[in-house]
C-alpha positions as CSV (number, residue, x, y, z in Angstrom):
1,X,-5.2,16.6,22.9
2,X,-6.9,15.2,19.8
3,X,-7.5,11.5,20.1
4,X,-7.7,9.0,17.3
5,X,-9.3,5.6,17.8
6,X,-7.4,3.0,15.6
7,X,-9.0,-0.3,14.7
8,X,-8.4,-3.0,12.1
9,X,-4.9,-2.9,10.6
10,X,-4.2,0.4,12.4
11,X,-3.8,-1.6,15.6
12,X,-0.4,-2.5,14.2
13,X,2.0,-0.1,16.0
14,X,4.6,-0.3,13.1
15,X,1.9,0.7,10.5
16,X,0.7,3.6,12.6
17,X,4.3,4.8,13.1
18,X,4.6,5.0,9.3
19,X,1.2,6.7,8.8
20,X,1.2,9.0,11.8
21,X,4.8,9.3,13.0
22,X,4.2,11.9,15.7
23,X,1.2,10.2,17.3
24,X,2.1,8.3,20.5
25,X,-0.2,5.6,21.9
26,X,-2.1,6.8,24.9
27,X,-4.3,3.9,25.8
28,X,-7.0,1.4,24.7
29,X,-10.7,1.3,24.8
30,X,-14.0,0.1,23.2
31,X,-16.5,1.7,20.9
32,X,-19.9,0.4,22.1
33,X,-22.8,0.1,19.7
34,X,-20.5,-0.4,16.7
35,X,-19.0,-3.5,15.0
36,X,-16.0,-4.2,12.7
37,X,-16.9,-5.2,9.2
38,X,-15.2,-5.4,5.8
39,X,-16.2,-4.0,2.4
40,X,-14.9,-2.3,-0.7
41,X,-13.8,-5.4,-2.5
42,X,-14.7,-3.5,-5.8
43,X,-12.1,-0.8,-5.2
44,X,-9.4,-2.4,-7.3
45,X,-7.1,-4.4,-5.1
46,X,-7.4,-7.9,-3.5
47,X,-9.0,-8.0,-0.1
48,X,-11.5,-5.8,1.7
49,X,-11.3,-2.6,3.8
50,X,-11.9,-2.7,7.5
51,X,-14.6,-0.3,8.6
52,X,-17.0,0.1,11.5
53,X,-20.8,0.3,11.3
54,X,-23.4,1.0,14.0
55,X,-24.7,-2.2,15.6
56,X,-26.5,-2.2,18.9
57,X,-25.0,-4.6,21.4
58,X,-21.7,-4.8,19.6
59,X,-18.4,-3.2,20.4
60,X,-15.0,-2.6,18.7
61,X,-11.6,-2.7,20.4
62,X,-9.5,0.3,19.6
63,X,-6.0,1.7,20.4
64,X,-6.0,5.4,21.2
65,X,-3.4,7.8,19.8
66,X,-2.7,11.5,20.6
67,X,-2.6,12.8,17.1
68,X,-1.9,16.3,15.8
69,X,-3.6,17.9,12.8
70,X,-0.7,17.1,10.4
71,X,-0.7,13.4,11.2
72,X,-4.5,13.3,11.1
73,X,-4.5,14.8,7.6
74,X,-1.7,12.4,6.6
75,X,-3.7,9.4,8.0
76,X,-6.7,10.6,6.0
77,X,-4.7,10.4,2.8
78,X,-3.4,6.9,3.7
79,X,-6.9,5.7,4.5
80,X,-8.4,7.1,1.3
81,X,-10.7,9.7,2.9
82,X,-9.8,12.1,0.0
83,X,-11.0,9.5,-2.5
84,X,-14.3,8.9,-0.6
85,X,-13.2,5.4,0.8
86,X,-13.6,6.6,4.4
87,X,-15.3,9.4,6.3
88,X,-13.7,10.4,9.5
89,X,-16.3,10.5,12.4
90,X,-16.2,11.4,16.1
91,X,-17.0,8.4,18.4
92,X,-17.4,8.0,22.1
93,X,-14.7,5.6,23.4
94,X,-15.0,3.8,26.8
95,X,-11.7,3.5,28.6
96,X,-10.7,2.3,32.0
97,X,-10.4,6.0,32.9
98,X,-13.9,6.9,31.6
99,X,-15.4,7.9,28.3
100,X,-13.7,10.1,25.8
101,X,-14.3,11.5,22.3
102,X,-12.0,10.4,19.5
103,X,-11.8,10.5,15.7
104,X,-12.3,7.2,13.9
């Protein structure tokens, strides 16, 4: 199983269904030592992009998805990873069942 930790607007199940249609929700958790922030106002559309940055003592709530390679690649395109807007990273997620590694 490959896990994806969704945050920001990807917490919306309808949005994730469109972006990664074969990825079921498998739980929730927290990424400790990171915080949610916004940037990228200069990219060319109104508003900012949600992202996470390291921040000791902070945490980000996430929804976990079981995602296959095809949906992960498709999600990268949606998020602009191919244009350099995002870089996918591995993070440790704390869940009620223990810690797990996930892509974010």
